[in-house]
C-alpha positions in Angstrom: 0.0 0.1 -0.1 1.3 3.3 -0.8 0.6 6.4 1.6 1.8 9.8 2.1 4.6 10.1 4.8 5.4 13.4 6.4 3.2 15.0 3.9 6.1 15.8 1.6 7.1 12.2 0.0 5.5 8.9 -0.6 5.4 5.8 1.7 6.4 2.6 0.0 6.9 0.5 3.2 4.6 -2.5 3.1 4.3 -2.5 -0.7 4.5 -5.7 -2.8 6.4 -5.5 -6.2 6.8 -8.3 -8.6 9.2 -6.6 -10.8 11.0 -3.3 -11.5 8.9 -0.1 -11.1 9.5 3.7 -11.3 7.8 6.4 -9.2 7.3 9.9 -10.4 6.7 12.8 -8.2 5.5 16.3 -9.2 6.1 19.3 -6.8 4.6 22.5 -6.9 5.6 25.7 -5.0 2.3 27.2 -3.6 2.3 30.8 -4.1 -0.3 33.4 -5.0 -1.0 33.6 -8.8 -0.5 37.3 -10.0 -3.4 39.3 -10.6 -4.4 42.6 -12.6 -6.8 44.3 -10.5 -5.6 47.9 -11.1 -6.4 47.8 -14.9 -8.4 50.9 -15.3 -6.8 52.8 -18.4 -5.1 56.1 -17.8 -7.9 59.2 -17.8 -8.2 60.9 -21.3 -5.8 63.8 -21.6 -7.7 67.0 -21.8 -11.0 65.5 -20.9 -13.7 68.3 -20.9 -17.3 68.8 -19.7 -19.8 65.8 -19.1 -20.3 67.2 -15.5 -24.1 66.0 -15.6 -23.1 62.7 -17.0 -20.5 62.0 -14.4 -22.8 62.9 -11.6 -25.2 60.2 -13.0 -22.7 57.6 -13.2 -21.3 58.5 -9.9 -24.7 57.7 -8.5 -25.0 54.4 -10.2 -21.5 53.4 -8.7 -22.2 54.5 -5.4 -23.7 51.6 -3.4 -25.2 53.7 -0.8 -27.4 55.5 -3.5 -27.8 52.9 -6.2 -28.9 50.1 -3.9 -31.7 52.1 -2.7 -32.5 53.6 -6.1 -32.7 50.1 -7.3 -34.7 48.7 -4.6 -32.4 45.8 -4.3 -30.8 46.3 -1.2 -27.3 44.9 -0.5 -27.7 42.2 -2.7 -28.3 44.4 -5.9 -26.0 44.2 -8.9 -26.1 47.7 -10.7 -25.3 47.9 -14.2 -24.5 51.1 -16.0 -24.4 51.1 -19.9 -23.0 54.2 -21.6 -24.1 54.4 -25.1 -23.5 56.8 -28.0 -22.4 57.4 -31.6 -18.8 56.5 -32.5 -16.5 59.4 -31.3 -18.8 60.8 -28.8 -16.5 60.0 -25.7 -18.1 57.0 -24.2 -14.9 55.2 -23.1 -13.6 58.5 -21.9 -16.4 59.3 -19.6 -16.4 55.7 -18.3 -12.7 55.8 -17.4 -13.3 59.1 -15.9 -16.0 57.9 -13.6 -14.2 54.9 -12.8 -11.0 57.1 -11.8 -13.5 59.2 -9.6 -15.2 56.3 -8.0 -12.0 54.8 -6.9 -10.7 58.1 -5.8 -13.5 58.1 -3.3 -12.8 54.6 -2.2 -15.8 52.8 -3.6 -13.9 49.9 -5.2 -11.3 48.6 -2.8 -11.1 45.5 -4.3 -10.0 47.0 -7.4 -10.7 47.5 -11.4 -11.2 44.9 -14.1 -11.1 46.1 -17.8 -11.7 44.3 -20.7 -12.1 45.6 -24.4 -14.7 43.8 -26.0 -13.8 45.1 -29.4 -17.5 44.7 -30.4 -17.4 46.5 -33.7 -14.2 44.9 -35.1 -14.5 42.1 -37.6 -14.1 39.5 -34.9 -15.6 40.9 -31.7 -14.3 39.3 -28.6 -16.7 36.6 -27.5 -18.2 36.4 -23.8 -16.0 33.2 -23.3 -12.8 34.9 -24.4 -13.7 37.9 -22.1 -14.2 35.8 -19.2 -10.8 34.0 -19.6 -9.3 37.4 -19.8 -11.0 38.4 -16.7 -10.2 35.0 -14.8 -6.8 35.6 -15.7 -6.9 39.3 -14.2 -8.4 37.7 -11.0 -5.4 35.3 -10.4 -6.7 32.1 -11.8 -4.2 29.9 -13.3 -4.7 29.1 -16.9 -5.0 25.4 -16.6 -7.8 26.0 -13.9 -10.0 27.9 -16.4 -12.7 25.6 -17.6 -13.7 25.6 -21.4 -17.4 25.8 -21.3 -18.9 29.3 -21.2 -21.2 28.6 -18.1 -18.7 26.9 -16.3 -16.3 30.0 -16.8 -19.1 32.2 -15.8 -19.7 30.3 -12.5 -16.0 30.3 -11.7 -15.7 34.2 -12.6 -18.6 35.1 -10.0 -17.0 32.8 -7.4 -13.7 34.6 -7.9 -15.4 38.0 -7.5 -17.1 36.7 -4.3 -13.7 35.7 -2.8 -12.4 38.9 -3.9 -15.4 40.9 -2.4 -15.0 39.0 1.1 -11.2 39.5 1.2 -10.6 43.0 -0.4 -14.1 44.5 -1.1 -16.1 45.5 -4.2 -15.0 45.5 -7.5 -15.6 47.7 -10.6 -15.6 45.8 -14.1 -15.6 48.0 -17.0 -16.3 46.3 -20.3 -15.7 48.6 -23.1 -17.2 48.5 -26.7 -19.7 46.0 -26.3 -22.0 45.4 -29.3 -24.4 43.1 -28.1 -26.1 41.9 -24.9 -24.6 38.6 -25.3 -21.1 39.7 -24.9 -21.8 41.3 -21.5 -24.6 39.2 -19.9 -22.0 36.5 -18.8 -19.9 39.0 -17.1 -22.5 40.4 -14.3 -21.0 39.5 -11.0 -22.9 37.7 -8.6 -24.8 39.7 -5.7 -23.8 40.6 -2.3 -20.4 42.2 -2.5 -21.3 45.5 -4.0 -19.5 44.8 -7.4 -20.6 47.2 -10.3 -20.4 46.5 -14.2 -19.9 49.5 -16.2 -20.4 48.9 -19.9 -20.0 51.2 -23.3 -21.7 50.5 -26.4 -22.4 52.3 -29.6 -25.9 50.6 -29.2 -28.6 51.1 -26.3 -28.5 47.8 -24.5 -32.0 47.6 -22.6 -32.0 44.0 -22.6 -29.5 44.2 -19.7 -32.0 45.9 -17.0 -29.0 48.4 -16.7 -29.4 52.2 -16.1 -28.8 53.6 -19.5 -26.9 56.6 -20.2 -27.1 57.9 -23.7 -24.4 60.4 -24.8 -25.2 63.4 -27.0 -22.8 65.8 -28.5 -20.8 68.3 -26.3 -22.2 71.7 -25.6 -20.7 74.6 -27.3 -19.2 75.7 -24.0 -17.7 72.1 -23.3 -16.6 72.1 -27.0 -14.7 75.5 -26.7 -13.1 74.2 -23.5 -11.9 71.1 -24.9 -10.4 72.9 -27.8 -8.4 75.3 -25.6 -7.4 72.8 -23.2 -6.1 70.5 -26.0 -4.0 73.3 -27.4 -2.7 74.5 -24.0 -1.7 70.9 -23.0 0.8 70.8 -26.0 1.9 74.2 -25.6 0.8 76.2 -22.5 1.1 79.6 -24.1 -1.0 78.6 -27.0 -4.0 81.1 -26.8 -5.4 80.7 -30.3 -8.8 79.6 -29.2 -9.3 82.4 -26.4 -7.7 84.9 -28.8 -10.8 84.4 -31.6 -13.6 82.8 -29.5 -16.1 83.3 -32.3 -13.8 81.3 -34.9 -13.3 78.7 -32.2 -17.3 78.5 -31.9 -17.4 77.9 -35.9 -14.9 75.4 -35.7 -16.9 73.4 -33.1 -19.9 73.8 -35.2 -18.0 72.3 -38.2 -17.0 69.5 -35.9 -20.6 68.9 -35.0 -19.5 69.0 -31.3 -18.4 65.6 -31.4 -15.5 65.1 -29.2 -13.5 62.9 -31.7 -13.7 65.5 -34.4 -12.7 68.2 -31.8 -9.9 66.4 -30.7 -8.6 65.7 -34.2 -8.8 69.4 -35.3 -7.1 70.2 -32.1 -4.3 67.8 -33.0 -4.1 69.5 -36.6 -3.9 73.1 -34.8 -0.8 71.5 -32.4 1.1 70.2 -35.5 0.8 73.7 -37.3 1.3 76.2 -34.5 1.2 79.1 -37.2 -2.1 78.2 -38.5 -5.0 80.6 -37.3 -8.3 79.0 -36.0 -10.2 80.7 -38.7 -8.0 79.2 -41.5 -8.8 75.7 -40.4 -12.6 76.7 -40.2 -12.5 77.9 -43.7 -10.8 74.8 -45.0 -13.7 72.4 -43.3 -16.2 74.6 -44.6 -14.9 74.8 -48.1 -14.0 71.0 -48.4 -16.1 68.7 -50.6 -14.7 65.9 -48.3 -15.2 67.2 -44.5 -14.5 63.7 -43.1 -11.3 63.3 -45.1 -10.2 66.3 -43.2 -11.2 65.1 -40.0 -8.0 62.7 -39.7 -4.8 63.2 -37.8 -3.1 60.3 -39.1 -3.9 58.2 -36.0 -7.6 59.1 -35.6 -10.5 59.4 -38.1 -14.0 60.3 -38.0 -14.9 58.1 -41.0 -12.9 55.2 -39.5 -15.0 55.3 -36.4 -18.1 55.5 -38.6 -17.1 52.9 -40.7 -17.0 50.4 -37.6 -20.8 50.9 -37.1 -21.8 51.1 -40.8 -20.2 47.7 -41.7 -22.5 46.1 -39.0 -25.7 47.2 -40.6 -27.9 45.2 -42.6 -28.6 46.0 -46.1 -31.9 47.6 -45.3 -30.2 49.6 -42.5 -27.5 50.8 -44.7 -29.6 51.9 -47.4 -31.6 54.0 -45.1 -28.5 55.8 -43.5 -27.7 56.7 -47.1 -31.1 58.0 -48.2 -31.5 59.8 -44.8 -28.6 61.8 -45.3 -30.1 63.4 -48.7 -33.4 64.2 -46.9 -34.2 67.8 -47.1 -34.2 69.8 -43.9 -32.7 68.9 -40.4 -35.5 66.6 -39.6 -37.9 64.2 -41.4 -41.2 62.6 -40.6 -41.5 58.9 -40.6 -44.0 59.6 -43.7 -40.9 61.2 -45.5 -38.6 58.3 -44.5 -41.1 55.7 -46.2 -41.0 57.9 -49.2 -37.3 57.9 -49.5 -37.1 54.2 -49.1 -39.9 53.6 -51.6 -41.8 51.6 -49.0 -44.6 54.1 -48.3 -48.1 54.5 -50.0 -48.4 58.4 -50.5 -46.1 58.8 -47.6 -47.7 56.4 -45.0 -44.7 54.7 -43.1 -44.9 51.0 -43.0 -43.9 48.9 -40.2 -40.6 47.8 -41.8 -39.2 51.4 -42.1 -40.5 52.0 -38.4 -38.5 49.0 -37.3 -35.4 50.0 -39.3 -35.4 53.4 -37.8 -35.7 52.0 -34.4 -32.6 49.7 -34.9 -30.5 52.7 -36.2 -31.9 55.0 -33.1 -30.7 52.1 -30.8 -27.1 52.4 -32.8 -27.1 56.0 -32.3 -26.9 56.6 -36.1 -30.2 58.3 -36.2 -31.7 60.4 -33.4 -35.4 61.0 -32.3 -36.2 64.6 -33.7 -38.3 67.4 -32.0 -41.7 65.4 -31.9 -43.2 61.9 -32.3 -42.2 60.0 -35.6 -39.6 62.8 -36.4 -36.0 61.9 -37.0 -32.7 63.6 -37.4 -29.1 62.7 -38.1 -25.9 64.1 -36.7 -24.3 66.6 -39.2 -21.1 64.3 -39.5 -23.1 61.1 -39.9 -25.2 62.9 -42.6 -21.8 63.7 -44.3 -20.7 60.1 -43.9 -23.8 58.8 -45.4 -23.6 61.2 -48.6 -20.0 60.2 -49.1 -21.0 56.5 -48.9 -24.0 57.1 -51.1 -21.6 59.0 -53.6 -19.0 56.1 -53.9 -20.7 54.0 -56.6 -22.8 55.1 -59.5 -25.9 52.8 -58.5 -26.0 54.3 -55.0 -26.0 57.8 -56.8 -28.9 56.8 -59.0 -30.5 55.3 -56.0 -30.2 58.5 -54.1 -31.6 60.7 -57.1 -34.7 58.3 -57.5 -35.3 58.8 -53.8 -35.1 62.6 -54.0 -37.5 62.4 -56.9 -40.1 60.6 -54.7 -39.7 63.2 -51.9 -40.3 66.0 -54.3 -43.3 64.4 -55.8 -44.6 63.3 -52.3 -44.4 67.3 -51.0 -45.6 68.6 -54.3 -48.9 66.5 -54.2 -49.4 67.3 -50.5 -48.5 71.1 -50.6 -50.7 71.4 -53.6 -53.8 69.8 -51.9 -52.9 71.7 -48.8 -52.7 75.1 -50.7 -55.6 74.7 -52.4 -57.7 74.1 -49.3 -56.5 77.3 -48.0 -57.3 79.8 -50.8 -60.4 80.0 -53.3 -59.8 79.6 -57.1 -62.5 79.4 -59.8 -63.4 75.8 -60.1 -61.5 74.8 -57.1 -62.4 73.0 -53.8 -64.1 74.4 -51.0 -62.0 76.5 -48.7 -61.6 74.9 -45.3 -62.4 77.1 -42.2 -61.7 77.1 -38.5 -60.1 73.6 -37.1 -59.7 72.3 -40.6 -57.6 75.3 -41.6 -55.7 75.1 -38.5 -54.8 71.2 -39.3 -53.6 72.4 -42.8 -51.4 74.9 -41.5 -50.1 72.6 -38.8 -49.1 70.2 -41.7 -47.0 72.7 -43.4 -45.6 73.8 -39.8 -44.3 70.3 -39.4 -42.7 70.1 -42.6 -41.8 73.6 -43.3 -38.0 73.2 -43.1 -38.0 70.2 -45.2 -40.2 71.8 -47.9 -38.0 74.9 -48.1 -34.8 72.6 -48.0 -36.5 70.6 -51.1 -37.1 73.9 -52.9 -33.2 74.4 -52.8 -32.9 71.4 -55.3 -34.3 73.5 -58.1 -30.7 74.5 -58.7 -30.1 70.9 -59.9 -31.3 70.4 -63.6 -33.0 67.0 -62.7 -35.1 68.5 -59.9 -35.6 72.1 -61.2 -39.3 71.8 -62.5 -40.6 69.9 -59.5 -38.8 72.1 -56.9 -40.0 75.2 -58.8 -43.6 73.9 -58.8 -43.4 73.1 -55.0 -42.2 76.8 -54.3 -45.6 77.9 -55.8 -47.4 75.7 -53.6 -45.8 77.4 -50.4 -46.8 81.1 -51.2 -50.0 80.9 -49.3 -48.7 79.2 -46.4 -45.7 81.5 -46.0 -47.8 84.3 -46.4 -50.4 83.3 -43.7 -47.8 82.7 -41.2 -45.8 85.9 -42.3 -42.4 84.0 -42.9 -41.3 86.6 -45.2 -37.7 85.9 -44.8 -38.2 82.2 -46.1 -40.5 83.3 -48.7 -37.9 85.9 -50.2 -35.0 83.1 -49.9 -37.3 80.7 -51.7 -38.2 83.0 -54.6 -34.7 84.2 -55.1 -33.2 81.0 -55.3 -36.0 79.7 -58.0 -35.7 82.8 -59.8 -31.9 82.4 -60.2 -31.8 79.0 -61.2 -34.7 79.6 -63.7 -32.6 82.3 -65.1 -29.7 80.3 -65.4 -31.7 77.5 -67.1 -33.5 79.9 -69.4 -36.8 78.7 -68.0 -38.8 82.2 -68.8 -42.0 81.0 -67.3 -40.6 79.7 -64.0 -38.3 83.0 -63.8 -41.5 85.2 -64.2 -43.3 83.3 -61.6 -40.4 83.7 -59.0 -40.3 87.5 -59.8 -43.9 87.7 -59.1 -43.6 85.7 -56.0 -40.5 87.7 -54.8 -42.5 91.0 -55.5 -45.3 90.0 -53.2 -43.0 88.8 -50.5 -40.7 92.2 -50.4 -43.8 94.5 -50.6 -45.1 93.0 -47.3 -41.8 93.6 -45.8 -42.1 97.4 -46.7 -39.5 97.3 -49.4 -41.7 98.9 -52.1 -39.0 99.9 -54.8 -37.8 96.1 -55.0 -41.4 95.1 -55.1 -42.2 97.2 -57.9 -39.0 96.1 -59.9 -39.8 92.5 -59.3 -43.4 92.6 -60.5 -42.5 94.7 -63.4 -39.9 91.9 -64.5 -42.6 89.3 -64.0 -45.3 91.3 -65.8 -43.0 91.9 -68.9 -41.7 88.3 -68.8 -45.4 86.9 -68.9 -46.1 89.6 -71.6 -43.4 88.4 -74.0 -44.4 84.9 -73.4 -48.4 85.8 -74.4 -49.3 84.6 -71.1 -52.3 87.2 -70.8 -53.6 85.7 -67.4 -50.1 85.5 -65.5 -49.4 89.0 -66.9 -52.7 90.4 -65.3 -51.8 88.5 -61.9 -48.4 90.2 -62.0 -49.9 93.5 -62.9 -52.0 93.3 -59.8 -49.2 93.1 -57.6 -47.4 95.9 -59.6 -50.4 98.0 -59.0 -50.5 97.5 -55.3 -46.9 98.3 -54.9 -47.1 101.4 -56.9 -50.0 102.7 -54.8 -47.9 101.8 -51.4 -45.3 103.6 -52.9 -47.2 106.8 -53.5 -47.2 106.6 -57.3 -50.8 106.9 -57.6 -51.4 107.8 -61.1 -49.0 105.0 -62.4 -51.0 102.6 -60.1 -54.2 103.7 -61.5 -53.1 103.4 -65.0 -51.8 99.8 -64.3 -55.2 98.8 -62.7 -57.2 100.1 -65.5 -55.3 98.1 -68.0 -55.7 95.1 -65.7 -59.4 95.5 -65.7 -59.5 95.3 -69.4 -57.2 92.3 -69.4 -59.5 90.2 -66.9 -62.6 91.3 -68.8 -61.3 90.0 -72.0 -60.3 86.8 -70.3 -63.6 86.4 -68.8 -62.2 86.1 -65.6 -64.9 87.2 -63.1 -62.8 86.3 -60.0 -59.6 88.3 -61.4 -61.8 91.2 -62.4 -63.1 91.4 -58.7 -59.5 91.2 -57.2 -58.6 94.1 -59.9 -61.5 96.2 -58.9 -60.6 96.2 -55.1 -56.9 97.1 -55.8 -58.1 99.8 -58.2 -60.3 101.3 -55.5 -57.3 101.3 -53.2 -55.5 103.4 -55.7 -58.4 105.7 -56.0 -59.0 106.0 -52.3 -55.3 107.0 -51.7 -55.7 109.5 -54.5 -58.8 111.3 -52.7 -61.2 110.1 -55.1 -63.2 108.6 -52.2 -66.7 108.3 -54.0 -65.0 106.4 -57.0 -63.1 104.1 -54.6 -66.5 103.4 -52.8 -67.9 102.5 -56.2 -65.1 100.3 -57.2 -64.9 98.5 -54.1 -68.7 97.8 -54.0 -68.2 96.4 -57.7 -65.5 94.3 -56.3 -67.5 92.9 -53.3 -70.6 92.0 -55.8 -68.2 90.2 -58.2 -66.4 88.2 -55.4 -69.8 87.3 -53.7 -70.8 86.0 -57.2 -68.0 83.9 -57.7 -68.1 82.5 -54.0 -64.6 83.6 -52.8 -65.8 84.6 -49.1 -62.3 85.4 -47.8 -61.2 87.7 -50.7 -64.7 89.2 -50.4 -64.1 90.0 -46.9 -60.8 91.6 -47.7 -62.7 93.8 -50.4 -65.3 94.6 -47.8 -62.5 95.9 -45.4 -61.3 98.1 -48.1 -64.9 99.5 -48.8 -65.5 100.1 -45.2 -62.1 102.1 -44.9 -63.4 104.2 -47.7 -66.7 104.7 -46.2 -65.0 105.7 -42.8 -62.9 108.3 -44.8 -65.9 109.8 -46.2 -67.5 110.0 -42.6 -70.1 107.1 -43.0 -68.9 105.6 -39.8 -72.0 103.6 -38.9 -72.0 102.0 -42.2 -68.3 101.2 -42.2 -68.6 99.8 -38.7 -71.4 97.5 -39.8 -69.3 96.1 -42.7 -66.1 96.0 -40.6 -68.1 93.6 -38.1 -69.2 91.4 -41.0 -65.7 91.1 -42.3 -64.4 90.5 -38.9 -66.6 87.5 -38.4 -65.5 85.8 -41.7 -61.7 86.2 -40.9 -62.2 84.7 -37.4 -64.1 81.9 -38.9 -61.0 81.4 -41.2 -58.6 81.8 -38.5 -57.0 84.3 -40.5 -55.6 86.1 -37.5 -53.9 88.8 -39.5 -57.2 89.4 -41.4 -58.9 89.7 -38.0 -56.2 92.1 -36.7 -56.7 94.5 -39.7 -60.5 94.3 -39.3 -60.2 95.1 -35.5 -57.8 97.9 -36.2 -60.0 99.5 -38.7 -63.1 99.1 -36.3 -60.9 100.9 -33.5 -60.2 103.6 -35.8 -64.1 104.0 -36.9 -65.0 104.1 -33.3 -62.4 106.8 -32.7 -63.6 108.8 -35.6 -67.2 108.3 -34.2 -65.9 109.4 -30.5 -66.8 106.3 -28.9 -63.4 105.9 -27.1 -64.3 103.0 -24.9 -65.2 100.8 -27.8 -62.0 102.0 -29.7 -59.7 101.0 -26.9 -61.5 97.7 -26.6 -60.9 97.0 -30.2 -57.3 98.3 -30.2 -56.7 95.5 -27.5 -58.2 92.9 -29.2 -56.3 94.0 -32.5 -53.1 93.6 -30.6 -53.9 90.1 -29.5 -54.8 89.0 -33.0 -51.6 90.6 -34.6 -49.5 88.8 -32.0 -51.0 85.5 -32.7 -50.6 86.2 -36.6 -46.8 86.9 -35.9 -47.1 90.5 -36.6 -45.2 92.3 -33.8 -45.1 95.6 -35.5 -48.7 95.9 -35.9 -49.3 94.4 -32.3 -46.9 97.1 -30.9 -49.0 99.9 -32.8 -52.3 98.5 -31.6 -51.0 98.5 -28.2 -49.6 102.1 -28.3 -53.0 103.4 -29.5 -55.0 101.7 -26.8 -52.5 103.1 -24.3 -53.2 106.5 -25.8 -56.8 106.1 -25.0 -56.4 105.1 -21.5 -58.3 107.4 -19.1 
């Protein structure tokens, strides 16, 4: 029998051997296996901002706060997952939070760190991560089991021992791409261990406290740039010497930490380069992402890692969303871009794709439900990918054609519901009108951005047509700056292409917009150009419409004889065309010129004729405007009670149509009529109501005038 002797050798006494034998003894020196429990990487040099996010992570990593918050008592295992776009600074934040927590003595057991390389071609598996963590905990390689479950069990046991002997451990798992990579790394409960995860994807499946990172604030971006330059050269004051340009440089970088660090490195290398020069280079570049590369770090490379993991449908949507007009798009427009929607109605497939991209932080939720936006640099990346191959370029062009078609159909139907035209649909009032305007409001930035495509020959015709469909809305909302920009863009593009019809329509639109901004001479010039172009094209109807605007502009400029001549010819044109509606509009504009010329009786006659014609054709809103002009002429003639009666009727019509500017004008005129009739209490009441209506109509100057008039009548 063989037995141990003295604990350090084998005892063969009493053994029976029938032949030669060999005994082999193996000796092992028992010493603690090495561990790597101070593995937290160094803090990022020049780390800036993120104060709120650091406080939130601090609460998650503080056992006294997080355990009670999670309701798990001392057994709770808190997981915090920091997610965000590539280059947003997730790792830097997590490392900074880890150092601060350790500095407060929260993890006496040490820190474990593992980079999961989740977005590389071959991500680290959970099993590989567990092997690395077990080695770091001091486990001998030959004692690490092969199976994932066995490794996870041993890992939890090793952490439990560490917790009893030394205290809580922080585990930082960087660059995770899926819950499957992370879930086996969860420590067991009872020791206060914490798992902190970073990922480009949100990981709601982990039951973690989720912290999604946005770009830095302008102030934080400025601080990062200044700090990075001064770390390299303490006397480098280029950022503080030119804060406005530094702010513009930060905008070019989309406030993305990686991009900011790269441009800072470029400035550090070239100490003679002013900030303004680098900003100008980025602004002029056709390949912005190509400039955001310092030889070691690259924004394009960071985005490549996310893009190549996308499905074909998700990748297509990134390319097409980058081409979408405006800073945000609705889900309807997304469906149109992909060709999946029926008249813009988003389908379930597009919705799922958007949600997946949002989880990956490649798209972001916009200002409301079913609205989406992209970071500026992601948009630039999507455009560059879509321009890489001819078939992808054509894919994008077809998508933009679909968007213009969708916008054109919807805007045309919406505009027709706002304005009366002979043979057109009935004009909506009240809540329906509000709903139509609300659709325009939601799509306004996209609509105006799509009009800019008029500068590209392929899209010139539908984009110019879309511009025509926006005039009534822009006037109703008094967005005159947008209107002027739109009209000028169409006019210049049409002139370059030789499209005289679209150029004339754009001049006429521009004339109406600048006139309402009080720029009379510009309005006269624009309407004159429009009239002459239409006349040379022998388009009598459009010539008459442009002459209407010209006559109004001449009247407002005080050039009354010219205005009367234009309106007189215009009446003949509309009569020859048999256009009763156009003739009614011409009569009221003619009456306005006569009124300003002091020919009050003739003005009253002209306005009365206008009201009769417009009532005959059924245009109630334009009839109300003509009625307001008639009442003004009656008031000027001392016929106050007649004027007040008509003003009240027109007020009711404007209110029915929720035409707040028209209501303000009617109340303004009522106040004047009551003043003329020495009814000062009624006058003051109407001035105050006019102020409210003008404020609602986005007409601050008119509102201020009404407020001042009311104050002048205060007892």
